[in-house]
PATILO-897461 format. One record per residue (C-alpha): x, y, z; residue in one letter. Coordinates in Angstrom, 2 decimals, always signed. Layout:
BEGIN
X, Y, Z, a
...
//
This chain:
BEGIN
+146.94, +99.47, +133.81, m
+144.27, +98.40, +136.61, s
+144.77, +94.86, +138.59, f
+142.08, +92.59, +139.08, w
+140.07, +93.64, +141.91, n
+136.38, +92.11, +142.26, s
+134.82, +94.65, +144.12, t
+136.39, +97.16, +142.04, k
+135.39, +95.44, +138.82, a
+131.63, +95.23, +139.80, k
+131.58, +98.72, +140.85, v
+133.26, +99.75, +137.58, q
+130.65, +97.43, +135.50, l
+127.73, +99.47, +137.31, r
+129.53, +102.80, +136.58, l
+129.82, +101.42, +132.57, s
+126.06, +100.65, +132.52, v
+125.20, +103.84, +133.96, q
+127.50, +105.89, +131.52, r
+126.18, +103.96, +128.57, l
+122.55, +104.77, +129.42, r
+123.23, +108.41, +129.70, t
+125.35, +108.54, +126.75, l
+122.54, +106.81, +124.65, q
+119.90, +109.24, +125.87, q
+122.04, +112.24, +125.18, k
+122.59, +111.40, +121.66, k
+119.31, +110.28, +121.03, e
+118.23, +113.88, +122.08, a
+120.81, +115.22, +119.48, q
+119.62, +113.15, +116.96, a
+115.92, +114.23, +117.03, k
+117.20, +118.05, +117.37, a
+119.32, +117.12, +113.92, s
+116.13, +115.55, +112.41, r
+114.20, +118.35, +112.76, r
+116.81, +120.58, +111.13, d
+116.79, +118.05, +108.20, i
+113.10, +118.56, +108.08, a
+113.53, +122.35, +107.73, t
+116.16, +121.83, +104.72, l
+113.64, +119.32, +102.91, i
+111.05, +121.95, +103.17, e
+113.39, +124.59, +101.94, r
+114.16, +122.54, +99.03, g
+117.88, +121.88, +100.06, k
+117.93, +118.06, +99.46, i
+121.70, +117.68, +98.86, e
+122.45, +119.43, +102.39, t
+119.85, +117.34, +103.83, a
+121.42, +114.06, +102.43, r
+124.84, +114.82, +104.02, i
+123.24, +115.54, +107.34, k
+121.49, +112.19, +106.83, i
+124.98, +110.20, +106.49, e
+125.65, +111.87, +109.84, t
+122.39, +110.59, +111.48, i
+122.88, +107.31, +110.23, i
+126.35, +106.81, +111.46, n
+125.24, +108.04, +114.95, e
+122.30, +105.76, +114.99, d
+124.85, +102.97, +114.46, i
+127.09, +104.11, +117.20, h
+124.12, +104.39, +119.66, v
+123.16, +100.74, +118.63, e
+126.81, +99.86, +119.62, l
+126.56, +101.57, +122.96, l
+123.20, +99.55, +123.76, e
+125.04, +96.41, +122.81, i
+127.83, +96.84, +125.17, l
+125.47, +97.92, +127.96, e
+123.70, +94.56, +127.49, l
+126.98, +92.90, +127.75, y
+127.97, +94.94, +130.94, c
+124.52, +93.88, +132.44, e
+125.20, +90.46, +131.31, l
+128.79, +90.32, +133.17, l
+127.25, +91.90, +136.26, l
+124.37, +88.96, +136.37, a
+127.04, +86.46, +135.97, r
+129.78, +88.17, +138.19, f
+130.49, +84.51, +139.81, g
+131.80, +83.59, +136.68, l
+133.83, +86.77, +136.11, l
+135.36, +86.27, +139.39, d
+136.80, +82.88, +138.94, q
+140.61, +82.31, +138.91, n
+141.24, +81.48, +135.60, t
+143.34, +82.62, +132.74, r
+140.48, +82.45, +130.18, e
+136.67, +83.68, +130.50, p
+133.91, +81.04, +131.08, d
+131.95, +79.98, +127.90, p
+128.88, +81.83, +129.62, g
+130.63, +85.20, +129.47, i
+133.58, +85.11, +126.76, i
+131.35, +86.92, +124.45, e
+130.65, +89.89, +126.35, g
+134.48, +89.79, +127.79, v
+135.80, +89.97, +124.36, c
+133.17, +92.11, +122.90, s
+133.65, +94.99, +125.91, v
+137.62, +94.36, +125.16, i
+137.28, +94.84, +121.26, h
+134.86, +97.58, +121.15, a
+135.66, +100.12, +124.24, a
+138.39, +101.67, +122.35, p
+135.72, +102.90, +119.84, r
+133.96, +104.66, +122.74, t
+134.33, +107.76, +124.43, e
+133.66, +106.45, +128.02, l
+136.57, +106.47, +130.27, k
+134.23, +104.24, +132.63, e
+134.56, +101.50, +129.69, l
+138.14, +102.20, +128.82, h
+139.19, +101.33, +132.76, i
+136.86, +97.96, +132.69, l
+138.74, +97.34, +129.53, r
+141.85, +97.63, +131.30, d
+140.83, +95.57, +134.20, i
+139.36, +92.52, +131.91, l
+142.75, +92.58, +129.91, m
+144.78, +92.26, +132.99, h
+142.94, +89.59, +134.63, k
+143.09, +87.43, +131.19, y
+146.64, +88.35, +130.21, g
+148.49, +89.94, +127.20, r
+148.31, +87.10, +124.83, e
+144.30, +86.49, +125.47, f
+143.91, +90.41, +124.83, s
+145.65, +90.35, +121.68, i
+144.14, +87.77, +120.19, g
+140.82, +89.37, +121.16, v
+141.71, +92.79, +119.27, m
+142.70, +90.82, +116.27, e
+139.38, +88.82, +116.86, n
+141.62, +85.51, +116.12, r
+139.06, +82.97, +117.66, d
+135.87, +84.79, +116.34, g
+134.86, +85.58, +120.00, c
+133.75, +89.11, +119.19, v
+130.09, +89.25, +118.57, s
+129.05, +89.38, +115.20, n
+126.74, +92.21, +116.22, r
+129.50, +94.17, +117.65, v
+131.52, +93.94, +114.75, l
+129.07, +94.93, +112.27, s
+128.77, +98.28, +114.20, k
+132.30, +99.11, +114.01, l
+132.33, +98.84, +110.16, t
+132.89, +102.09, +108.75, t
+131.26, +102.51, +105.41, a
+129.20, +105.35, +103.61, t
+125.52, +104.74, +103.72, p
+123.84, +103.53, +100.47, s
+121.63, +105.80, +98.41, q
+118.69, +103.46, +99.23, a
+119.07, +103.85, +103.10, l
+119.49, +107.63, +102.72, v
+116.24, +107.90, +100.82, d
+114.45, +105.74, +103.25, a
+115.71, +108.15, +106.03, y
+114.59, +111.22, +104.16, l
+111.14, +109.80, +103.62, r
+110.67, +108.80, +107.20, e
+111.62, +112.37, +108.60, i
+109.59, +113.89, +105.95, a
+106.53, +111.87, +106.73, l
+107.14, +112.66, +110.60, a
+107.40, +116.30, +110.16, y
+104.57, +116.66, +107.63, g
+106.84, +117.64, +104.68, v
+106.13, +116.87, +101.56, p
+109.07, +115.07, +99.63, w
+109.42, +112.02, +97.45, s
+112.00, +110.30, +95.19, t
+111.69, +110.31, +91.14, p
+111.15, +106.29, +91.67, d
+108.20, +106.89, +93.99, d
+104.85, +106.17, +92.45, p
+102.61, +109.09, +91.37, i
+98.85, +108.32, +92.82, i
+96.38, +110.66, +91.79, i
+93.43, +109.62, +93.91, d
+91.68, +111.17, +96.59, s
+88.46, +110.88, +98.36, p
+87.02, +114.11, +96.43, e
+87.59, +111.72, +93.34, a
+85.98, +108.99, +94.76, d
+82.94, +111.15, +95.58, d
+82.60, +112.90, +92.27, k
+82.66, +109.33, +90.59, e
+80.26, +107.80, +93.02, k
+77.99, +111.12, +92.11, s
+78.07, +110.41, +88.32, d
+76.90, +106.72, +88.77, d
+74.21, +107.95, +90.96, d
+73.29, +110.54, +88.11, l
+72.99, +108.23, +85.77, a
+71.20, +105.65, +87.73, t
+68.77, +108.46, +88.57, a
+67.94, +109.57, +85.22, t
+66.89, +106.16, +83.86, k
+63.59, +106.09, +85.82, p
+62.89, +109.70, +84.49, a
+63.29, +108.53, +80.62, e
+61.24, +105.22, +81.44, k
+58.35, +107.74, +82.99, s
+58.54, +110.19, +79.95, a
+57.82, +107.36, +77.25, d
+55.11, +106.19, +79.24, s
+53.17, +109.67, +79.78, d
+51.10, +111.35, +77.09, v
+52.73, +113.36, +74.50, k
+51.39, +116.52, +76.24, g
+52.92, +115.68, +79.45, q
+56.58, +115.61, +78.15, h
+57.58, +118.30, +79.34, a
+56.24, +117.70, +82.94, k
+58.45, +114.49, +82.91, s
+61.44, +116.30, +82.42, l
+60.87, +118.22, +85.90, s
+64.12, +118.85, +88.14, p
+63.09, +116.01, +90.52, e
+65.88, +113.66, +88.58, p
+68.37, +116.95, +88.92, i
+67.48, +116.93, +92.87, n
+68.04, +113.32, +93.06, k
+71.51, +113.62, +91.46, a
+72.29, +116.64, +93.76, g
+71.42, +114.64, +96.90, d
+73.60, +111.92, +95.62, s
+76.45, +114.44, +95.54, k
+76.08, +114.93, +99.05, k
+75.50, +111.21, +100.16, s
+78.17, +109.40, +102.15, a
+81.07, +107.93, +100.24, p
+81.00, +103.94, +99.82, d
+82.93, +102.36, +102.86, p
+84.97, +100.35, +100.49, d
+86.41, +103.38, +98.78, d
+87.49, +104.63, +102.26, f
+88.67, +101.05, +103.09, e
+90.84, +100.92, +99.99, n
+92.22, +104.38, +100.61, l
+93.37, +103.38, +104.15, a
+95.07, +100.23, +102.91, k
+96.90, +102.30, +100.14, r
+98.18, +104.87, +102.86, f
+99.22, +102.02, +105.21, a
+101.27, +100.46, +102.23, d
+102.95, +103.66, +101.73, l
+104.07, +103.93, +105.32, k
+105.58, +100.41, +105.17, k
+107.88, +101.45, +102.28, r
//
């Protein structure tokens, strides 16, 4: 077990911060590649295989969050090293949460630097304090750390949410049976608008036909209203239709 040495402890804290940051970047790159593979599985219709791989990604994301929290605690101990270097048998209240979290969670990581830092802290504060921290007797370990250490199977809703986000990010069509089916498109809005314009355009033609002489009845049915209807099909859709459509897409992205 390593003995307390303030210089070595500060160096070990800096090394731990660097290694924690590097490991996070490595795992994030691996997760990106895994997401791309899952998108390919979804595209091929292998949903059950994708679900199994999603559970692995979820657990890796939780582990990366744990590494990020431990990195923040190491930076806190560096910033408040004067409190850590005090000759006391228990940590100062300003650093006790960071000390307890590192001692408690370090064994769940693969970082040798963090394991050495843990040994240094355990030797400084003694065996009884260290055992109490490992058992979390006084609740000094952060709840955020404890939640990341809990092992549980991801819920079906969480797996579906990951699948949906991955499919959306890589442009792969996929939806759960519970997702609402929205049959709507700009073309449908344009067609409805054109039908309304056609009905409006034919009304003046009917009135002019009644006021004309019976001999001019054929003339009143000239193709002009039809041309107007055709023009209405080429007219720009109502901006309100596009605004409503944009809102619906925004709501779908939030789900």
